[in-house]
SERO-12989 format. One record per residue (C-alpha): residue number from 0; x, y negated, z negated. Coordinates in steps of 0.1 Angstrom, whole numbers. Layout:
REM residues N
+-----+-------+-------+-------+
:   n :    px :    py :    pz :
+-----+-------+-------+-------+
: NUM :     X :     Y :     Z :
...
+-----+-------+-------+-------+
REM end
This chain:
REM residues 418
+-----+-------+-------+-------+
:   n :    px :    py :    pz :
+-----+-------+-------+-------+
:   0 :  -155 :    68 :    26 :
:   1 :  -169 :    96 :    47 :
:   2 :  -160 :   132 :    41 :
:   3 :  -141 :   132 :    74 :
:   4 :  -120 :   102 :    63 :
:   5 :  -114 :   118 :    29 :
:   6 :  -103 :   151 :    45 :
:   7 :   -80 :   134 :    70 :
:   8 :   -61 :   117 :    42 :
:   9 :   -53 :   150 :    26 :
:  10 :   -43 :   169 :    57 :
:  11 :    -5 :   167 :    52 :
:  12 :     7 :   187 :    22 :
:  13 :    41 :   197 :    36 :
:  14 :    64 :   210 :     8 :
:  15 :    37 :   208 :   -19 :
:  16 :    41 :   244 :   -29 :
:  17 :    76 :   257 :   -24 :
:  18 :    90 :   286 :   -44 :
:  19 :    87 :   280 :   -82 :
:  20 :   124 :   288 :   -86 :
:  21 :   134 :   256 :   -67 :
:  22 :   149 :   228 :   -87 :
:  23 :   126 :   203 :   -70 :
:  24 :    96 :   204 :   -47 :
:  25 :    79 :   174 :   -30 :
:  26 :    91 :   150 :   -56 :
:  27 :    83 :   174 :   -86 :
:  28 :   112 :   182 :  -109 :
:  29 :   104 :   219 :  -114 :
:  30 :   135 :   223 :  -136 :
:  31 :   120 :   197 :  -159 :
:  32 :    86 :   214 :  -158 :
:  33 :   101 :   247 :  -169 :
:  34 :   123 :   231 :  -196 :
:  35 :    93 :   212 :  -211 :
:  36 :    71 :   242 :  -212 :
:  37 :    97 :   265 :  -228 :
:  38 :   105 :   239 :  -254 :
:  39 :    68 :   234 :  -261 :
:  40 :    64 :   271 :  -269 :
:  41 :    95 :   271 :  -291 :
:  42 :    82 :   240 :  -310 :
:  43 :    49 :   256 :  -317 :
:  44 :    66 :   288 :  -328 :
:  45 :    88 :   269 :  -352 :
:  46 :    58 :   250 :  -367 :
:  47 :    43 :   284 :  -376 :
:  48 :    75 :   301 :  -388 :
:  49 :    74 :   326 :  -359 :
:  50 :   109 :   339 :  -351 :
:  51 :   101 :   355 :  -318 :
:  52 :    72 :   360 :  -294 :
:  53 :    67 :   389 :  -271 :
:  54 :    46 :   377 :  -242 :
:  55 :    29 :   401 :  -217 :
:  56 :     2 :   379 :  -204 :
:  57 :    14 :   371 :  -169 :
:  58 :     3 :   335 :  -171 :
:  59 :    20 :   330 :  -205 :
:  60 :    52 :   344 :  -191 :
:  61 :    50 :   321 :  -161 :
:  62 :    44 :   291 :  -185 :
:  63 :    73 :   300 :  -207 :
:  64 :    98 :   308 :  -179 :
:  65 :    84 :   298 :  -144 :
:  66 :    88 :   334 :  -132 :
:  67 :    59 :   352 :  -115 :
:  68 :    54 :   388 :  -103 :
:  69 :    22 :   406 :   -95 :
:  70 :     2 :   385 :  -120 :
:  71 :   -31 :   404 :  -116 :
:  72 :   -14 :   438 :  -116 :
:  73 :     8 :   431 :  -146 :
:  74 :   -22 :   417 :  -166 :
:  75 :   -41 :   449 :  -160 :
:  76 :   -11 :   472 :  -169 :
:  77 :     3 :   454 :  -199 :
:  78 :    30 :   457 :  -210 :
:  79 :    44 :   462 :  -175 :
:  80 :    66 :   431 :  -177 :
:  81 :    72 :   411 :  -209 :
:  82 :    92 :   383 :  -223 :
:  83 :   111 :   383 :  -256 :
:  84 :   115 :   346 :  -266 :
:  85 :   133 :   333 :  -297 :
:  86 :   146 :   298 :  -305 :
:  87 :   178 :   304 :  -286 :
:  88 :   173 :   334 :  -263 :
:  89 :   149 :   343 :  -235 :
:  90 :   150 :   380 :  -223 :
:  91 :   127 :   389 :  -195 :
:  92 :   119 :   426 :  -192 :
:  93 :   109 :   429 :  -155 :
:  94 :    90 :   456 :  -137 :
:  95 :   111 :   484 :  -123 :
:  96 :   129 :   474 :   -92 :
:  97 :   119 :   437 :   -96 :
:  98 :   148 :   424 :  -117 :
:  99 :   161 :   402 :   -89 :
: 100 :   129 :   381 :   -89 :
: 101 :   142 :   361 :  -119 :
: 102 :   174 :   351 :  -101 :
: 103 :   179 :   313 :  -103 :
: 104 :   157 :   307 :  -133 :
: 105 :   176 :   288 :  -159 :
: 106 :   148 :   296 :  -184 :
: 107 :   158 :   333 :  -184 :
: 108 :   190 :   342 :  -202 :
: 109 :   189 :   379 :  -194 :
: 110 :   168 :   403 :  -174 :
: 111 :   162 :   439 :  -184 :
: 112 :   141 :   467 :  -169 :
: 113 :   107 :   470 :  -186 :
: 114 :    92 :   502 :  -200 :
: 115 :    56 :   503 :  -191 :
: 116 :    39 :   516 :  -222 :
: 117 :     5 :   524 :  -207 :
: 118 :   -14 :   556 :  -203 :
: 119 :   -12 :   554 :  -165 :
: 120 :    26 :   553 :  -168 :
: 121 :    31 :   578 :  -196 :
: 122 :     1 :   601 :  -195 :
: 123 :    -1 :   624 :  -225 :
: 124 :    33 :   612 :  -237 :
: 125 :    18 :   578 :  -244 :
: 126 :    24 :   578 :  -281 :
: 127 :    61 :   586 :  -277 :
: 128 :    64 :   559 :  -250 :
: 129 :    48 :   534 :  -273 :
: 130 :    70 :   543 :  -302 :
: 131 :   101 :   541 :  -280 :
: 132 :    90 :   507 :  -266 :
: 133 :    83 :   493 :  -301 :
: 134 :   117 :   505 :  -315 :
: 135 :   135 :   490 :  -286 :
: 136 :   118 :   456 :  -290 :
: 137 :   123 :   457 :  -328 :
: 138 :   160 :   463 :  -324 :
: 139 :   163 :   434 :  -300 :
: 140 :   144 :   410 :  -321 :
: 141 :   163 :   419 :  -353 :
: 142 :   196 :   415 :  -334 :
: 143 :   185 :   380 :  -324 :
: 144 :   168 :   368 :  -355 :
: 145 :   176 :   388 :  -386 :
: 146 :   163 :   418 :  -405 :
: 147 :   128 :   405 :  -415 :
: 148 :   114 :   385 :  -386 :
: 149 :    79 :   374 :  -379 :
: 150 :    69 :   383 :  -344 :
: 151 :    40 :   370 :  -323 :
: 152 :    23 :   392 :  -297 :
: 153 :    -7 :   386 :  -275 :
: 154 :   -19 :   410 :  -247 :
: 155 :    -7 :   444 :  -258 :
: 156 :   -26 :   477 :  -258 :
: 157 :   -35 :   489 :  -293 :
: 158 :    -9 :   516 :  -294 :
: 159 :    20 :   493 :  -287 :
: 160 :     8 :   468 :  -313 :
: 161 :     4 :   495 :  -340 :
: 162 :    38 :   510 :  -332 :
: 163 :    55 :   476 :  -333 :
: 164 :    40 :   469 :  -368 :
: 165 :    52 :   504 :  -379 :
: 166 :    88 :   493 :  -373 :
: 167 :    85 :   470 :  -403 :
: 168 :    82 :   437 :  -383 :
: 169 :    57 :   412 :  -395 :
: 170 :    34 :   410 :  -365 :
: 171 :    11 :   380 :  -360 :
: 172 :   -10 :   366 :  -331 :
: 173 :     9 :   346 :  -305 :
: 174 :   -22 :   331 :  -289 :
: 175 :   -24 :   300 :  -311 :
: 176 :    12 :   287 :  -306 :
: 177 :    11 :   294 :  -269 :
: 178 :   -23 :   278 :  -264 :
: 179 :   -13 :   248 :  -284 :
: 180 :    19 :   245 :  -264 :
: 181 :     0 :   247 :  -231 :
: 182 :   -26 :   221 :  -241 :
: 183 :    -5 :   189 :  -236 :
: 184 :     8 :   184 :  -201 :
: 185 :    41 :   166 :  -192 :
: 186 :    42 :   140 :  -164 :
: 187 :    59 :   165 :  -141 :
: 188 :    33 :   191 :  -149 :
: 189 :     6 :   166 :  -139 :
: 190 :    24 :   163 :  -105 :
: 191 :    20 :   201 :  -101 :
: 192 :   -17 :   199 :  -111 :
: 193 :   -23 :   172 :   -85 :
: 194 :    -5 :   192 :   -58 :
: 195 :   -26 :   222 :   -66 :
: 196 :   -59 :   202 :   -66 :
: 197 :   -51 :   185 :   -33 :
: 198 :   -44 :   219 :   -16 :
: 199 :   -76 :   234 :   -31 :
: 200 :   -96 :   203 :   -20 :
: 201 :   -84 :   209 :    16 :
: 202 :   -96 :   245 :    12 :
: 203 :  -130 :   235 :    -1 :
: 204 :  -133 :   210 :    28 :
: 205 :  -128 :   238 :    52 :
: 206 :  -153 :   259 :    34 :
: 207 :  -178 :   231 :    36 :
: 208 :  -172 :   227 :    73 :
: 209 :  -178 :   264 :    78 :
: 210 :  -213 :   265 :    62 :
: 211 :  -240 :   277 :    85 :
: 212 :  -271 :   299 :    79 :
: 213 :  -265 :   335 :    89 :
: 214 :  -231 :   338 :    72 :
: 215 :  -228 :   361 :    42 :
: 216 :  -216 :   346 :     9 :
: 217 :  -185 :   367 :    12 :
: 218 :  -177 :   354 :    47 :
: 219 :  -180 :   318 :    35 :
: 220 :  -160 :   325 :     4 :
: 221 :  -131 :   340 :    24 :
: 222 :  -126 :   306 :    40 :
: 223 :  -115 :   292 :     7 :
: 224 :   -92 :   322 :     1 :
: 225 :   -74 :   319 :    34 :
: 226 :   -67 :   282 :    30 :
: 227 :   -55 :   286 :    -6 :
: 228 :   -31 :   314 :     3 :
: 229 :   -17 :   297 :    35 :
: 230 :    -8 :   267 :    13 :
: 231 :    11 :   291 :   -11 :
: 232 :   -16 :   291 :   -38 :
: 233 :   -20 :   323 :   -57 :
: 234 :   -55 :   336 :   -60 :
: 235 :   -91 :   329 :   -71 :
: 236 :   -96 :   340 :  -107 :
: 237 :  -133 :   345 :  -103 :
: 238 :  -158 :   353 :   -76 :
: 239 :  -183 :   325 :   -78 :
: 240 :  -200 :   314 :   -46 :
: 241 :  -237 :   321 :   -43 :
: 242 :  -266 :   308 :   -23 :
: 243 :  -304 :   302 :   -26 :
: 244 :  -321 :   320 :   -55 :
: 245 :  -289 :   337 :   -64 :
: 246 :  -276 :   303 :   -77 :
: 247 :  -298 :   306 :  -107 :
: 248 :  -289 :   318 :  -132 :
: 249 :  -252 :   311 :  -127 :
: 250 :  -224 :   337 :  -127 :
: 251 :  -240 :   359 :   -99 :
: 252 :  -208 :   370 :   -81 :
: 253 :  -203 :   365 :   -44 :
: 254 :  -219 :   392 :   -23 :
: 255 :  -230 :   403 :    11 :
: 256 :  -262 :   383 :     7 :
: 257 :  -270 :   364 :    40 :
: 258 :  -272 :   326 :    36 :
: 259 :  -306 :   313 :    47 :
: 260 :  -315 :   280 :    62 :
: 261 :  -319 :   250 :    39 :
: 262 :  -308 :   267 :     7 :
: 263 :  -283 :   254 :   -19 :
: 264 :  -248 :   270 :   -20 :
: 265 :  -229 :   266 :   -53 :
: 266 :  -192 :   271 :   -57 :
: 267 :  -167 :   272 :   -86 :
: 268 :  -132 :   271 :   -73 :
: 269 :  -113 :   287 :  -102 :
: 270 :   -81 :   287 :   -81 :
: 271 :   -47 :   296 :   -95 :
: 272 :   -30 :   274 :   -69 :
: 273 :     3 :   257 :   -61 :
: 274 :    30 :   262 :   -87 :
: 275 :     6 :   284 :  -107 :
: 276 :   -17 :   255 :  -118 :
: 277 :   -54 :   258 :  -120 :
: 278 :   -77 :   239 :   -97 :
: 279 :  -111 :   241 :  -113 :
: 280 :  -139 :   220 :  -100 :
: 281 :  -174 :   229 :   -88 :
: 282 :  -196 :   217 :   -60 :
: 283 :  -230 :   225 :   -46 :
: 284 :  -238 :   221 :    -9 :
: 285 :  -269 :   223 :    13 :
: 286 :  -270 :   248 :    41 :
: 287 :  -292 :   227 :    65 :
: 288 :  -303 :   222 :    92 :
: 289 :  -331 :   201 :    75 :
: 290 :  -326 :   176 :    48 :
: 291 :  -327 :   187 :    11 :
: 292 :  -360 :   188 :    -7 :
: 293 :  -369 :   165 :   -35 :
: 294 :  -367 :   195 :   -59 :
: 295 :  -331 :   202 :   -47 :
: 296 :  -322 :   166 :   -52 :
: 297 :  -336 :   165 :   -87 :
: 298 :  -314 :   195 :   -97 :
: 299 :  -283 :   179 :   -82 :
: 300 :  -289 :   144 :   -97 :
: 301 :  -294 :   160 :  -132 :
: 302 :  -261 :   179 :  -129 :
: 303 :  -243 :   148 :  -116 :
: 304 :  -257 :   128 :  -145 :
: 305 :  -246 :   154 :  -171 :
: 306 :  -210 :   155 :  -157 :
: 307 :  -206 :   118 :  -156 :
: 308 :  -222 :   111 :  -189 :
: 309 :  -199 :   136 :  -206 :
: 310 :  -168 :   122 :  -188 :
: 311 :  -178 :    89 :  -202 :
: 312 :  -179 :   103 :  -237 :
: 313 :  -144 :   116 :  -236 :
: 314 :  -116 :    95 :  -252 :
: 315 :   -84 :   102 :  -270 :
: 316 :   -88 :   107 :  -308 :
: 317 :  -124 :   119 :  -305 :
: 318 :  -130 :   151 :  -324 :
: 319 :  -147 :   181 :  -308 :
: 320 :  -176 :   177 :  -331 :
: 321 :  -180 :   141 :  -323 :
: 322 :  -180 :   150 :  -286 :
: 323 :  -207 :   176 :  -291 :
: 324 :  -228 :   150 :  -309 :
: 325 :  -225 :   124 :  -281 :
: 326 :  -227 :   148 :  -251 :
: 327 :  -257 :   148 :  -226 :
: 328 :  -289 :   162 :  -240 :
: 329 :  -299 :   191 :  -217 :
: 330 :  -337 :   190 :  -209 :
: 331 :  -357 :   219 :  -224 :
: 332 :  -365 :   233 :  -190 :
: 333 :  -328 :   238 :  -182 :
: 334 :  -315 :   246 :  -216 :
: 335 :  -317 :   284 :  -215 :
: 336 :  -296 :   286 :  -182 :
: 337 :  -271 :   260 :  -193 :
: 338 :  -234 :   265 :  -187 :
: 339 :  -219 :   282 :  -218 :
: 340 :  -195 :   253 :  -223 :
: 341 :  -197 :   215 :  -220 :
: 342 :  -160 :   212 :  -212 :
: 343 :  -128 :   232 :  -215 :
: 344 :   -91 :   228 :  -213 :
: 345 :   -73 :   235 :  -181 :
: 346 :   -37 :   241 :  -171 :
: 347 :   -24 :   273 :  -155 :
: 348 :   -58 :   288 :  -162 :
: 349 :   -88 :   278 :  -183 :
: 350 :   -74 :   273 :  -218 :
: 351 :   -78 :   256 :  -252 :
: 352 :   -99 :   237 :  -261 :
: 353 :  -134 :   248 :  -256 :
: 354 :  -159 :   219 :  -261 :
: 355 :  -195 :   232 :  -268 :
: 356 :  -229 :   217 :  -263 :
: 357 :  -245 :   201 :  -294 :
: 358 :  -270 :   230 :  -298 :
: 359 :  -242 :   256 :  -296 :
: 360 :  -217 :   239 :  -319 :
: 361 :  -230 :   253 :  -352 :
: 362 :  -226 :   289 :  -340 :
: 363 :  -197 :   287 :  -315 :
: 364 :  -179 :   254 :  -320 :
: 365 :  -148 :   246 :  -338 :
: 366 :  -132 :   212 :  -346 :
: 367 :  -101 :   196 :  -333 :
: 368 :   -90 :   164 :  -316 :
: 369 :   -90 :   154 :  -280 :
: 370 :   -54 :   142 :  -273 :
: 371 :   -36 :   123 :  -245 :
: 372 :   -20 :   148 :  -221 :
: 373 :   -49 :   172 :  -223 :
: 374 :   -65 :   181 :  -189 :
: 375 :  -102 :   191 :  -192 :
: 376 :  -129 :   203 :  -169 :
: 377 :  -163 :   189 :  -175 :
: 378 :  -191 :   213 :  -166 :
: 379 :  -227 :   213 :  -156 :
: 380 :  -251 :   239 :  -145 :
: 381 :  -288 :   229 :  -139 :
: 382 :  -312 :   257 :  -132 :
: 383 :  -348 :   261 :  -145 :
: 384 :  -356 :   289 :  -169 :
: 385 :  -386 :   298 :  -147 :
: 386 :  -365 :   304 :  -116 :
: 387 :  -357 :   286 :   -83 :
: 388 :  -323 :   274 :   -73 :
: 389 :  -295 :   259 :   -94 :
: 390 :  -268 :   234 :   -91 :
: 391 :  -232 :   238 :  -104 :
: 392 :  -210 :   207 :  -106 :
: 393 :  -177 :   202 :  -124 :
: 394 :  -149 :   177 :  -126 :
: 395 :  -113 :   180 :  -137 :
: 396 :   -99 :   151 :  -157 :
: 397 :   -68 :   139 :  -177 :
: 398 :   -70 :   124 :  -211 :
: 399 :   -48 :    93 :  -211 :
: 400 :   -37 :    70 :  -239 :
: 401 :   -67 :    48 :  -234 :
: 402 :   -94 :    68 :  -216 :
: 403 :   -99 :    93 :  -188 :
: 404 :   -84 :    97 :  -154 :
: 405 :  -102 :   117 :  -127 :
: 406 :   -80 :   144 :  -112 :
: 407 :  -105 :   162 :   -88 :
: 408 :  -113 :   140 :   -59 :
: 409 :  -136 :   161 :   -37 :
: 410 :  -166 :   140 :   -29 :
: 411 :  -202 :   147 :   -40 :
: 412 :  -230 :   152 :   -15 :
: 413 :  -247 :   120 :    -5 :
: 414 :  -277 :   137 :    10 :
: 415 :  -283 :   155 :   -24 :
: 416 :  -278 :   124 :   -45 :
: 417 :  -299 :    99 :   -24 :
+-----+-------+-------+-------+
REM end
């Protein structure tokens, strides 16, 4: 199949990304998605004897309720909006003037105005604001759960966490139960993930078609943004498109650098897309007009080999340590500039688990088990320690009961592989 054929098959995404509050969208039962996710958080809370969680991470609130509002702003200004969730009550404290945004969400029992306990909002009165915030939350949680509850929190500023603990609540970290809840996807969630990927693949196809020497990296990257947003995706979480020598080492953010003829252009999508689900795959293109060099092809083939070897290693029941032991052995010349992970979980953002390279496992790795229902991104970056260009490739996959299903379908570059 040619790229043109592939792109044409994915041109009609009508209805793939309607408002999250809808009961159904393009064959996706969004009510079932929301119910599954909220029940998953409650299940993981119960397993750890956590009576309530207070979630301020915008993605975690969206996971637990389906509601969204200024995700980037509210992540920067936490707690600007926050969710109190117990086993039988869901109270969303929404940003001032935005209470109506939760209308129609059956996962929210009550909406209250939030109190933004940040220095920007409170100025020199911050300590009093934090204390008042904590006392209000403590009173609510005790009313819902009893006098001596265990409460999980995640993204709070230090003052609010300290003030909450001072009210006598037992405060624990909510990251573990929420991450474990998010790790296993339902069948309806997988429909959301596929819808998000198809839309992002259309956007990457438009970006690829727009490549020409003389554009800046930022001009080319903007093509992806426009297409994602016009399809009702949310935003790009990172800024990772670079060209030529700026591809190596990786993580050089998109700039006003002008793309030169015949260089490599590397992209990591990192798109929070349709229904809030993460589309995370990487591709590397050639700017033309000439054919790629043998050196460029070598980099590309190695990255392609690493991704596909490691996809072949994945299977349900495999431990994280076993995966690290079986994963592709990175040649010495490329080891220093390797991607920091071999693979990672993926859902509404990058998430648990992190799977590390064999050499990194003793210092950074932790054990666990690869389970059916996990969606993972398998990573590769190949760039020599002594310089030159680099290649970034990545595939998004689903762990099934008996193997691996490829989720990201954007094609690789024949002229770089052959």
